[in-house]
Every structure is written in C-alpha cells, then in structure tokens.
KOLRO-43215 format. One line per field, with one value per residue (C-alpha): chain; residue number from 1; x, y, z; residue in three letters. Coordinates in pm, 1 decimal. Example, Ala and Ser with C-alpha at 12.3 -4.5 7.8 and 13.67 -1.06 7.14 Angstrom:
<atoms>
c = [A / A]
k = [1 / 2]
u = [1230.0 / 1367.0]
v = [-450.0 / -106.0]
w = [780.0 / 714.0]
r = [ALA / SER]
</atoms>
This chain:
<atoms>
c = [A / A / A / A / A / A / A / A / A / A / A / A / A / A / A / A / A / A / A / A / A / A / A / A / A / A / A / A / A / A / A / A / A / A / A / A / A / A / A / A / A / A / A / A / A / A / A / A / A / A / A / A / A / A / A / A / A / A / A / A / A / A / A / A / A / A / A / A / A / A / A / A / A / A / A / A / A / A / A / A / A / A / A / A / A / A / A / A / A / A / A / A / A / A / A / A / A / A / A / A / A / A / A / A / A / A / A / A / A / A / A / A / A / A / A / A / A / A / A / A / A / A / A / A / A / A / A / A / A / A / A / A / A / A / A / A / A / A / A / A / A / A / A / A / A / A / A / A / A / A / A / A / A / A / A / A / A / A / A / A / A / A / A / A / A / A / A / A / A / A / A / A / A / A / A / A / A / A / A / A / A / A / A / A / A / A / A / A / A / A / A / A / A / A / A / A / A / A / A / A / A / A / A / A / A / A / A / A / A / A / A / A / A / A / A / A / A / A / A / A / A / A / A / A / A / A / A / A / A / A / A / A / A / A / A / A / A / A / A / A / A / A / A / A / A / A / A / A / A / A / A / A / A / A / A / A / A / A / A / A / A / A / A / A / A / A / A / A / A / A / A / A / A / A / A / A / A / A / A / A / A / A / A / A / A / A / A / A / A / A / A / A / A / A / A / A / A / A / A / A / A / A / A / A / A / A / A / A / A / A / A / A / A / A / A / A / A / A / A / A / A / A / A / A / A / A / A / A / A / A / A / A / A / A / A / A / A / A / A / A / A / A / A / A / A / A / A / A / A / A / A / A / A / A / A / A / A / A / A]
k = [1 / 2 / 3 / 4 / 5 / 6 / 7 / 8 / 9 / 10 / 11 / 12 / 13 / 14 / 15 / 16 / 17 / 18 / 19 / 20 / 21 / 22 / 23 / 24 / 25 / 26 / 27 / 28 / 29 / 30 / 31 / 32 / 33 / 34 / 35 / 36 / 37 / 38 / 39 / 40 / 41 / 42 / 43 / 44 / 45 / 46 / 47 / 48 / 49 / 50 / 51 / 52 / 53 / 54 / 55 / 56 / 57 / 58 / 59 / 60 / 61 / 62 / 63 / 64 / 65 / 66 / 67 / 68 / 69 / 70 / 71 / 72 / 73 / 74 / 75 / 76 / 77 / 78 / 79 / 80 / 81 / 82 / 83 / 84 / 85 / 86 / 87 / 88 / 89 / 90 / 91 / 92 / 93 / 94 / 95 / 96 / 97 / 98 / 99 / 100 / 101 / 102 / 103 / 104 / 105 / 106 / 107 / 108 / 109 / 110 / 111 / 112 / 113 / 114 / 115 / 116 / 117 / 118 / 119 / 120 / 121 / 122 / 123 / 124 / 125 / 126 / 127 / 128 / 129 / 130 / 131 / 132 / 133 / 134 / 135 / 136 / 137 / 138 / 139 / 140 / 141 / 142 / 143 / 144 / 145 / 146 / 147 / 148 / 149 / 150 / 151 / 152 / 153 / 154 / 155 / 156 / 157 / 158 / 159 / 160 / 161 / 162 / 163 / 164 / 165 / 166 / 167 / 168 / 169 / 170 / 171 / 172 / 173 / 174 / 175 / 176 / 177 / 178 / 179 / 180 / 181 / 182 / 183 / 184 / 185 / 186 / 187 / 188 / 189 / 190 / 191 / 192 / 193 / 194 / 195 / 196 / 197 / 198 / 199 / 200 / 201 / 202 / 203 / 204 / 205 / 206 / 207 / 208 / 209 / 210 / 211 / 212 / 213 / 214 / 215 / 216 / 217 / 218 / 219 / 220 / 221 / 222 / 223 / 224 / 225 / 226 / 227 / 228 / 229 / 230 / 231 / 232 / 233 / 234 / 235 / 236 / 237 / 238 / 239 / 240 / 241 / 242 / 243 / 244 / 245 / 246 / 247 / 248 / 249 / 250 / 251 / 252 / 253 / 254 / 255 / 256 / 257 / 258 / 259 / 260 / 261 / 262 / 263 / 264 / 265 / 266 / 267 / 268 / 269 / 270 / 271 / 272 / 273 / 274 / 275 / 276 / 277 / 278 / 279 / 280 / 281 / 282 / 283 / 284 / 285 / 286 / 287 / 288 / 289 / 290 / 291 / 292 / 293 / 294 / 295 / 296 / 297 / 298 / 299 / 300 / 301 / 302 / 303 / 304 / 305 / 306 / 307 / 308 / 309 / 310 / 311 / 312 / 313 / 314 / 315 / 316 / 317 / 318 / 319 / 320 / 321 / 322 / 323 / 324 / 325 / 326 / 327 / 328 / 329 / 330 / 331 / 332 / 333 / 334 / 335 / 336 / 337 / 338 / 339 / 340 / 341 / 342 / 343 / 344 / 345 / 346 / 347 / 348 / 349 / 350 / 351 / 352 / 353 / 354 / 355 / 356 / 357 / 358 / 359]
u = [-578.6 / -245.9 / 122.6 / 162.6 / -143.8 / -35.6 / 334.7 / 354.4 / 603.1 / 626.5 / 745.7 / 1094.2 / 993.0 / 726.7 / 708.9 / 445.2 / 397.2 / 109.0 / -96.0 / -84.7 / -309.6 / -172.7 / -281.7 / -120.4 / 119.2 / -61.3 / 119.2 / 422.4 / 651.4 / 731.7 / 803.2 / 1077.8 / 835.7 / 712.6 / 457.2 / 287.2 / 148.3 / 74.5 / 39.1 / -302.0 / -376.3 / -438.3 / -134.0 / -9.7 / 156.7 / 388.0 / 510.5 / 816.0 / 1029.9 / 1249.4 / 1099.4 / 1162.4 / 1217.8 / 1368.0 / 1060.7 / 913.4 / 562.4 / 340.3 / -1.7 / -248.5 / -515.5 / -726.9 / -734.7 / -711.3 / -454.8 / -123.8 / 125.5 / 440.8 / 720.7 / 1067.4 / 1330.6 / 1299.2 / 921.7 / 753.9 / 613.2 / 230.6 / 48.6 / -107.2 / -16.8 / 299.4 / 437.2 / 515.4 / 673.8 / 880.9 / 990.1 / 1117.2 / 1303.1 / 1469.2 / 1575.3 / 1723.7 / 1923.3 / 2045.5 / 2179.4 / 2411.7 / 2219.7 / 2115.6 / 1754.9 / 1695.2 / 1351.3 / 1103.4 / 750.8 / 550.7 / 207.4 / 30.0 / -258.6 / -375.3 / -652.3 / -523.8 / -812.8 / -735.1 / -825.5 / -894.4 / -580.6 / -424.2 / -113.2 / -196.5 / 72.5 / 340.5 / 243.4 / 289.3 / 626.1 / 762.7 / 627.0 / 788.3 / 1118.9 / 1116.7 / 1047.8 / 1331.9 / 1562.9 / 1482.2 / 1503.7 / 1847.0 / 1978.1 / 2039.0 / 2201.1 / 1928.8 / 1792.9 / 1433.6 / 1499.4 / 1668.1 / 1369.0 / 1145.3 / 1363.7 / 1356.7 / 978.9 / 926.2 / 1144.6 / 956.5 / 626.6 / 764.5 / 946.2 / 726.5 / 374.1 / 387.1 / 304.7 / 543.1 / 503.3 / 693.9 / 840.4 / 593.6 / 392.0 / 692.2 / 859.8 / 540.0 / 488.6 / 852.3 / 893.4 / 562.4 / 353.1 / -6.0 / 81.7 / 243.7 / 259.2 / 580.2 / 720.9 / 928.1 / 1145.7 / 1125.0 / 1435.9 / 1679.4 / 1474.3 / 1517.9 / 1223.0 / 1100.0 / 787.9 / 543.8 / 271.2 / -90.4 / -272.5 / -380.0 / -724.2 / -764.2 / -793.9 / -829.5 / -1121.7 / -1088.1 / -1391.0 / -1382.7 / -1591.5 / -1684.9 / -1530.4 / -1223.3 / -920.7 / -661.7 / -342.3 / -150.6 / -27.6 / -288.7 / -446.0 / -453.0 / -186.3 / 98.2 / -42.3 / -30.3 / 332.2 / 412.7 / 241.5 / 457.8 / 771.3 / 673.2 / 612.9 / 958.0 / 1111.6 / 939.3 / 1019.9 / 1384.2 / 1397.6 / 1503.0 / 1161.2 / 841.9 / 961.4 / 1208.0 / 923.7 / 764.0 / 558.7 / 243.3 / 255.1 / 572.2 / 372.4 / 148.3 / 364.8 / 264.8 / -12.2 / -317.6 / -355.9 / 8.7 / -49.0 / -310.4 / -120.4 / 191.0 / -4.4 / -141.3 / 205.4 / 351.0 / 63.0 / 48.3 / 415.7 / 352.4 / 60.8 / 278.3 / 553.1 / 298.3 / 131.7 / 448.1 / 473.6 / 264.0 / -56.4 / -385.1 / -638.9 / -854.2 / -576.7 / -458.5 / -813.5 / -828.8 / -516.3 / -676.7 / -988.2 / -774.0 / -581.0 / -899.8 / -1014.4 / -676.0 / -689.3 / -1042.6 / -995.8 / -626.5 / -502.1 / -837.1 / -793.2 / -1114.3 / -1452.0 / -1813.8 / -1845.6 / -1526.8 / -1625.5 / -1962.6 / -1801.7 / -1547.1 / -1820.9 / -2031.7 / -1738.8 / -1640.2 / -1994.6 / -2021.6 / -1950.5 / -1636.6 / -1459.9 / -1166.6 / -1095.0 / -1131.6 / -979.8 / -922.4 / -624.0 / -408.7 / -351.8 / -711.0 / -956.6 / -1159.2 / -1049.2 / -1092.2 / -1125.4 / -935.5 / -1072.2 / -915.4 / -1178.8 / -1216.8 / -1086.8 / -1343.7 / -1588.0 / -1471.4 / -1739.9 / -2029.2 / -1899.7 / -1841.7 / -2200.7 / -2344.2 / -2117.0 / -2202.1 / -2575.1 / -2571.1 / -2348.0 / -2584.4 / -2886.2 / -2701.9 / -2700.4 / -2351.6 / -2214.1 / -1914.0 / -1749.0 / -1548.8 / -1189.0 / -1031.3 / -1322.0 / -1137.9 / -760.3 / -678.7 / -387.4 / -373.7 / -599.7]
v = [1210.8 / 1035.9 / 1120.2 / 1245.6 / 1471.4 / 1623.8 / 1669.4 / 1670.3 / 1383.1 / 1011.0 / 873.1 / 727.0 / 449.3 / 343.6 / 163.9 / 44.2 / -67.5 / -240.3 / -145.1 / -380.7 / -537.4 / -639.4 / -975.1 / -929.4 / -685.6 / -353.6 / -56.2 / -274.2 / -145.4 / 185.1 / -17.7 / -222.4 / -514.8 / -782.2 / -753.4 / -985.1 / -801.0 / -912.2 / -716.3 / -653.6 / -663.0 / -287.3 / -85.9 / 266.4 / 320.7 / 608.4 / 703.8 / 922.4 / 1129.2 / 1435.4 / 1783.4 / 2028.9 / 2317.3 / 2368.9 / 2255.8 / 1923.5 / 1851.9 / 1600.2 / 1495.7 / 1277.3 / 1113.6 / 1039.8 / 1403.6 / 1541.7 / 1784.8 / 1906.5 / 2059.0 / 2233.2 / 2243.9 / 2397.1 / 2291.5 / 2627.4 / 2602.3 / 2514.5 / 2163.7 / 2171.3 / 1927.0 / 1731.9 / 1410.3 / 1583.4 / 1596.7 / 1225.4 / 1263.2 / 1569.3 / 1410.6 / 1105.0 / 1319.5 / 1535.6 / 1236.5 / 1059.1 / 1375.6 / 1364.0 / 1017.3 / 1194.7 / 1156.7 / 1456.6 / 1437.9 / 1653.3 / 1810.2 / 1534.2 / 1479.4 / 1226.5 / 1087.9 / 892.5 / 649.7 / 428.4 / 193.4 / 156.3 / 282.1 / 605.4 / 629.1 / 257.9 / 162.8 / -13.5 / 204.2 / 417.7 / 663.4 / 394.2 / 263.7 / 615.4 / 652.3 / 318.0 / 354.9 / 699.5 / 573.0 / 275.1 / 509.2 / 743.3 / 445.0 / 308.4 / 647.6 / 729.3 / 374.2 / 435.7 / 161.7 / 160.2 / -177.4 / -247.0 / -217.7 / 118.3 / 237.0 / 140.9 / 334.3 / 644.0 / 615.8 / 592.2 / 896.1 / 1091.2 / 1021.3 / 1126.9 / 1442.5 / 1568.2 / 1432.4 / 1464.7 / 1102.9 / 952.7 / 606.4 / 282.6 / 104.7 / -179.3 / -12.7 / 77.7 / -261.2 / -438.9 / -223.1 / -270.4 / -640.8 / -826.5 / -1018.1 / -1142.0 / -1511.5 / -1510.9 / -1309.9 / -1122.6 / -1161.3 / -852.9 / -780.9 / -402.9 / -363.8 / -564.6 / -529.2 / -900.4 / -1046.8 / -1374.8 / -1499.6 / -1706.9 / -1924.1 / -1858.6 / -2126.3 / -2403.6 / -2375.6 / -2002.8 / -1674.7 / -1316.7 / -1079.1 / -703.5 / -481.9 / -105.5 / 16.1 / 331.7 / 536.5 / 702.6 / 753.5 / 1029.8 / 952.2 / 1270.5 / 1517.7 / 1592.2 / 1246.1 / 999.0 / 793.6 / 1024.0 / 1043.1 / 663.1 / 661.3 / 927.7 / 716.5 / 419.2 / 632.7 / 753.0 / 391.9 / 295.7 / 581.1 / 473.7 / 104.7 / 173.1 / -40.1 / 41.0 / -41.3 / -222.5 / -505.3 / -590.1 / -686.8 / -1026.0 / -1070.6 / -853.7 / -850.3 / -640.2 / -332.9 / -343.4 / -77.7 / 182.9 / 437.4 / 436.5 / 465.4 / 370.5 / 29.0 / -66.1 / 84.2 / -114.2 / -432.5 / -420.0 / -390.3 / -671.5 / -912.2 / -819.0 / -901.7 / -1235.6 / -1302.8 / -1242.2 / -1470.7 / -1746.0 / -1692.6 / -1757.9 / -2112.1 / -2270.9 / -2258.5 / -2410.8 / -2160.7 / -2190.9 / -2080.5 / -1808.4 / -1673.6 / -1674.0 / -1458.7 / -1215.5 / -1188.5 / -1128.5 / -862.7 / -675.9 / -686.6 / -554.0 / -267.4 / -186.2 / -206.2 / -149.4 / 64.8 / 233.8 / 287.8 / 124.0 / 288.6 / 171.2 / 114.1 / -91.4 / -288.3 / -365.8 / -486.3 / -701.4 / -858.6 / -936.8 / -1100.6 / -1300.6 / -1441.7 / -1572.2 / -1945.4 / -1990.8 / -1693.6 / -1800.5 / -1452.9 / -1082.8 / -761.4 / -394.1 / -350.3 / -41.2 / 248.1 / 262.0 / 545.3 / 407.7 / 210.8 / -154.0 / -497.8 / -802.4 / -1153.5 / -1495.0 / -1715.8 / -2057.9 / -2086.2 / -2012.9 / -1871.1 / -1509.8 / -1390.5 / -1548.6 / -1430.1 / -1079.4 / -1056.1 / -1165.9 / -934.3 / -629.8 / -706.1 / -736.4 / -432.4 / -220.6 / -342.8 / -224.2 / 125.4 / 141.4 / 157.0 / -59.8 / -192.7 / -502.2 / -415.7 / -758.2 / -992.2 / -1310.3 / -1340.1 / -1708.0 / -1795.1 / -2163.4 / -2456.8]
w = [-2511.2 / -2546.6 / -2506.9 / -2864.6 / -2850.7 / -2518.9 / -2592.1 / -2972.4 / -2989.4 / -2918.4 / -2582.8 / -2557.3 / -2317.3 / -2070.3 / -1736.5 / -1493.8 / -1134.2 / -954.4 / -655.3 / -360.8 / -101.4 / 235.4 / 375.3 / 718.1 / 883.9 / 914.0 / 1069.2 / 1136.8 / 861.7 / 1032.1 / 1345.1 / 1174.3 / 1158.9 / 921.4 / 640.5 / 393.0 / 88.0 / -266.4 / -588.8 / -742.9 / -1117.0 / -1138.7 / -1244.5 / -1299.8 / -1637.5 / -1725.8 / -2071.2 / -2064.6 / -2299.7 / -2306.7 / -2281.1 / -2564.8 / -2321.2 / -1977.2 / -1783.6 / -1673.6 / -1801.8 / -1619.5 / -1747.5 / -1556.2 / -1772.3 / -1463.1 / -1353.0 / -1709.9 / -1577.6 / -1719.0 / -1477.8 / -1595.0 / -1344.7 / -1318.9 / -1070.2 / -893.7 / -850.3 / -522.6 / -548.0 / -541.2 / -313.2 / -596.8 / -776.4 / -894.4 / -539.2 / -565.2 / -909.0 / -825.3 / -500.6 / -686.7 / -941.6 / -679.0 / -473.1 / -775.7 / -842.9 / -483.3 / -566.8 / -807.9 / -1136.5 / -1342.7 / -1462.4 / -1771.8 / -1823.6 / -1908.5 / -2034.6 / -1832.4 / -1924.6 / -1649.5 / -1671.9 / -1387.2 / -1285.1 / -928.1 / -711.6 / -527.8 / -159.5 / -119.5 / 71.9 / -228.1 / -260.0 / -561.1 / -451.1 / -427.2 / -771.7 / -910.9 / -740.1 / -855.3 / -1210.9 / -1231.9 / -1097.2 / -1333.2 / -1624.2 / -1529.8 / -1475.5 / -1820.9 / -1994.0 / -1851.3 / -1797.6 / -1426.5 / -1211.5 / -943.5 / -830.1 / -727.7 / -353.6 / -403.2 / -604.3 / -312.8 / -69.8 / -290.8 / -332.6 / 43.2 / 105.6 / -162.2 / 12.4 / 349.8 / 240.8 / -40.4 / 29.7 / 408.1 / 497.4 / 751.5 / 599.5 / 624.8 / 324.5 / 268.2 / -8.4 / -220.0 / -166.6 / -267.6 / -576.8 / -676.9 / -600.7 / -554.9 / -808.1 / -806.9 / -778.2 / -434.5 / -116.8 / -42.8 / 307.5 / 391.2 / 692.2 / 689.2 / 904.9 / 693.6 / 370.5 / 312.9 / 127.0 / -17.6 / -194.2 / 10.0 / -147.2 / -65.8 / 133.5 / -100.8 / -254.6 / -202.3 / -385.2 / -266.3 / -281.2 / -232.0 / -175.9 / -134.0 / 159.1 / -30.5 / 246.0 / 97.0 / 314.6 / 302.8 / 488.9 / 410.3 / 667.9 / 934.3 / 930.2 / 1216.9 / 1041.2 / 1138.9 / 1492.2 / 1521.9 / 1416.5 / 1675.5 / 1941.7 / 1847.0 / 1866.7 / 2213.1 / 2320.8 / 2199.5 / 2396.6 / 2717.6 / 2670.1 / 2584.8 / 2268.9 / 1914.4 / 1770.1 / 1867.5 / 1643.2 / 1923.0 / 2158.5 / 2102.7 / 2422.3 / 2427.1 / 2807.0 / 2789.6 / 2683.3 / 2990.8 / 3158.3 / 2899.9 / 2958.3 / 2735.4 / 2444.7 / 2393.4 / 2551.6 / 2295.0 / 2002.9 / 2093.6 / 2162.4 / 1809.5 / 1657.2 / 1869.1 / 1804.7 / 1435.5 / 1389.6 / 1560.4 / 1325.6 / 1018.7 / 1147.6 / 1206.0 / 868.8 / 666.9 / 806.0 / 528.6 / 729.9 / 619.4 / 491.8 / 803.5 / 1038.8 / 802.0 / 799.0 / 1178.1 / 1182.1 / 938.4 / 1155.5 / 1463.1 / 1274.5 / 1194.1 / 1556.3 / 1664.4 / 1413.6 / 1526.0 / 1902.8 / 1977.3 / 1689.1 / 1626.8 / 1253.7 / 1132.9 / 1073.4 / 1115.7 / 740.3 / 721.6 / 1033.1 / 877.6 / 555.1 / 739.2 / 953.8 / 646.9 / 470.9 / 778.0 / 804.7 / 447.1 / 391.0 / 184.3 / 343.3 / 559.6 / 694.4 / 617.9 / 740.9 / 679.0 / 450.4 / 414.6 / 649.7 / 766.2 / 833.6 / 541.5 / 238.6 / 147.7 / 301.4 / 179.3 / 219.8 / 172.3 / 9.1 / -149.1 / -503.3 / -773.9 / -516.5 / -530.6 / -769.7 / -580.5 / -244.2 / -378.7 / -506.2 / -173.1 / 23.2 / -189.5 / -170.5 / 209.0 / 244.7 / 35.5 / 233.3 / 544.9 / 398.0 / 247.9 / -105.2 / -192.5 / -504.7 / -591.0 / -677.0 / -711.2 / -784.9 / -866.6 / -863.2 / -909.2 / -683.4 / -588.8 / -651.4]
r = [UNK / UNK / UNK / UNK / UNK / UNK / UNK / UNK / UNK / UNK / UNK / UNK / UNK / UNK / UNK / UNK / UNK / UNK / UNK / UNK / UNK / UNK / UNK / UNK / UNK / UNK / UNK / UNK / UNK / UNK / UNK / UNK / UNK / UNK / UNK / UNK / UNK / UNK / UNK / UNK / UNK / UNK / UNK / UNK / UNK / UNK / UNK / UNK / UNK / UNK / UNK / UNK / UNK / UNK / UNK / UNK / UNK / UNK / UNK / UNK / UNK / UNK / UNK / UNK / UNK / UNK / UNK / UNK / UNK / UNK / UNK / UNK / UNK / UNK / UNK / UNK / UNK / UNK / UNK / UNK / UNK / UNK / UNK / UNK / UNK / UNK / UNK / UNK / UNK / UNK / UNK / UNK / UNK / UNK / UNK / UNK / UNK / UNK / UNK / UNK / UNK / UNK / UNK / UNK / UNK / UNK / UNK / UNK / UNK / UNK / UNK / UNK / UNK / UNK / UNK / UNK / UNK / UNK / UNK / UNK / UNK / UNK / UNK / UNK / UNK / UNK / UNK / UNK / UNK / UNK / UNK / UNK / UNK / UNK / UNK / UNK / UNK / UNK / UNK / UNK / UNK / UNK / UNK / UNK / UNK / UNK / UNK / UNK / UNK / UNK / UNK / UNK / UNK / UNK / UNK / UNK / UNK / UNK / UNK / UNK / UNK / UNK / UNK / UNK / UNK / UNK / UNK / UNK / UNK / UNK / UNK / UNK / UNK / UNK / UNK / UNK / UNK / UNK / UNK / UNK / UNK / UNK / UNK / UNK / UNK / UNK / UNK / UNK / UNK / UNK / UNK / UNK / UNK / UNK / UNK / UNK / UNK / UNK / UNK / UNK / UNK / UNK / UNK / UNK / UNK / UNK / UNK / UNK / UNK / UNK / UNK / UNK / UNK / UNK / UNK / UNK / UNK / UNK / UNK / UNK / UNK / UNK / UNK / UNK / UNK / UNK / UNK / UNK / UNK / UNK / UNK / UNK / UNK / UNK / UNK / UNK / UNK / UNK / UNK / UNK / UNK / UNK / UNK / UNK / UNK / UNK / UNK / UNK / UNK / UNK / UNK / UNK / UNK / UNK / UNK / UNK / UNK / UNK / UNK / UNK / UNK / UNK / UNK / UNK / UNK / UNK / UNK / UNK / UNK / UNK / UNK / UNK / UNK / UNK / UNK / UNK / UNK / UNK / UNK / UNK / UNK / UNK / UNK / UNK / UNK / UNK / UNK / UNK / UNK / UNK / UNK / UNK / UNK / UNK / UNK / UNK / UNK / UNK / UNK / UNK / UNK / UNK / UNK / UNK / UNK / UNK / UNK / UNK / UNK / UNK / UNK / UNK / UNK / UNK / UNK / UNK / UNK / UNK / UNK / UNK / UNK / UNK / UNK / UNK / UNK / UNK / UNK / UNK / UNK / UNK / UNK / UNK / UNK / UNK / UNK / UNK / UNK / UNK / UNK / UNK / UNK / UNK / UNK / UNK / UNK / UNK / UNK / UNK / UNK / UNK / UNK / UNK / UNK / UNK / UNK / UNK / UNK / UNK / UNK]
</atoms>
C-alpha cells in the first residue's frame, strides 16, 4: 500500500521525526528537571494531503488500518488519539485545519521506551506545519505534542520525548532544562557509541499504568516539602522527612538530576558509565520502574568488557536498555549480550546495533 492507493491522489508534502533514547535523566522531566536524550536512526514518516470530503482520513501502514474521523466524532483510543490531539490543539492555537489525508509509516519500535508516540506527534505536527505553512517553531511543536499525549492519550508525561524528537540528532546528546526549555547539544564521551537492546518486555504507559502513579507520588512529595518542584532540591538528604515510598521516589529524582548535571561536564567515558549504572540502580530500587527481565539485561550489559555503563531507558515497566560502549565494539557486544540474555531464558532484540558517535 501507499498514499496514492489508499487515498486515490498524491500527497502534497511529507515530514518525519525520530524516536529517542535517553542516556540520563529518567522521570525528571515532569519534575522540572534535567534530561540528556539523543535521537535514534529509526523514524516515523507521514505523507499528508487534503481530503476530498469533510472528514479526516488516517492510515497506518504498520497496523494496516484506515480510520475516518470527523471533528464531531469521539476520538478512539488508538494511534489516531495522538494525531487528533495534535490537530485539535493546533486549532486551539488559532489555525484552521481543513480535512486531511495522512499516511503513516514507522520503524520506531513500539513499546520499547523509545518514544514512538512522540515521533508520531512531531511528524504529524511537522507535516501539518509544512502543508499549511504555519509559523510554529520546533519548541512549540514539542509543547503541543506533549499536551496531546496528556489530554488525548491519557499519559501525564513530561516534555523530554517531544523535545528530543523535535530537536535532537544522532550525533550528539541534547541537554534540556525542562523548566526553562533551554537546550544545547553535548558531545558524547570520546571513543564511544551507543547500543540499545529491547528486553522483549513491552511497556504500556497509558492511563492506568504505574507511570501516572509515580508522577502523583512526586506531586505529593512536592506538596509536603513545600517546593515548586523536586528539581528545586539538590541535597538527597532533604527528602528524608518524607514517608515511604515518597522518600525513595523523591531521592531518585534528586540524585538523577545531579547525575545529569555532572554528565554534561565533558566526563570521560568511564565516569559517564558509572552514572548510567547508578541511574539504573536508582530506577530499580528507589523509583521501582524496572522489571526482572530489564534488570537481567542491564546486569549482563554491565558485565561485558567494553561496556562503560548500561541502564533502563524510557518510562520503565519493560522496554529497552541503553549502553555506552567502546567505539566499533557495538556489534560484538550486542551479540554477546543477546546470547547471554537468551540463555537466561529471555528474548531480546538489538534496536540500535552500532551508531557511530565519536572516535
């Protein structure tokens, strides 16, 4: 199938956006904190044109599903919830969106913690911006995408995923202050590349998951501590007054922010890796968003020579691990990790086998 076969006409324009992997700064973005993601090579591509009737038509090649949608319809909780959310929020900015045809293809893994939803949101918004020549910059697109996910997909997320999909590239990390939305590229440690392996345990962070519960726990901690956000606390000892599990949840956020701020200081690979390992332990023990399969994969990666550090990446409750490894060793390390992981009784897959960053 292609756009012309589905809609009977050619697209007017197309746009794309990448998935992302987060090196450090997990569950800090909805606490006004600091994050350090990078883009991955996999992208979501949308082709877009004008509808010949008064309805929107959205086709997903991955799901082989065509959904027709009018402005008066209730938004279904499928992939179209992200698209419709973006369209409605752009209209709330004061821009009229005529009925459109949208054809979606993507190789961003779904359920692996690599922001497939943000890639869909940003690709859609870029396509609409190009089609209608809208004066919306990349940061504003990220803000609209985040709001679409919160209001229309039910995930009370921060803004890291959308900022990374809108602004990051695969050659550098992107340091983001999620309070001010200031950002800047940061080089990877010299002589390194990244490796991303899916644990095989899919995560679903939509409404009803532990993700929203963790955010609520952070908000309760903030209320008790009397601060605007956990970002405003820098000493982990300051959260000792909180009851459990709020103490551990807050300690993760405070120490994770500190790890990001240290990591952007042009650290050697060895120290950067130590911060990644500490981040995984904090997610496992304090934030409790890891799983036995993810813990097993992280431990295997951390034990392989040539791996500086490895951790769960993404919202947790399944998903992928990211590792910082020696340049040109990604393929060999990936093969060993997958072999050992399978012998432990799990099934994983390499998602980013060898992204050359620095040498």
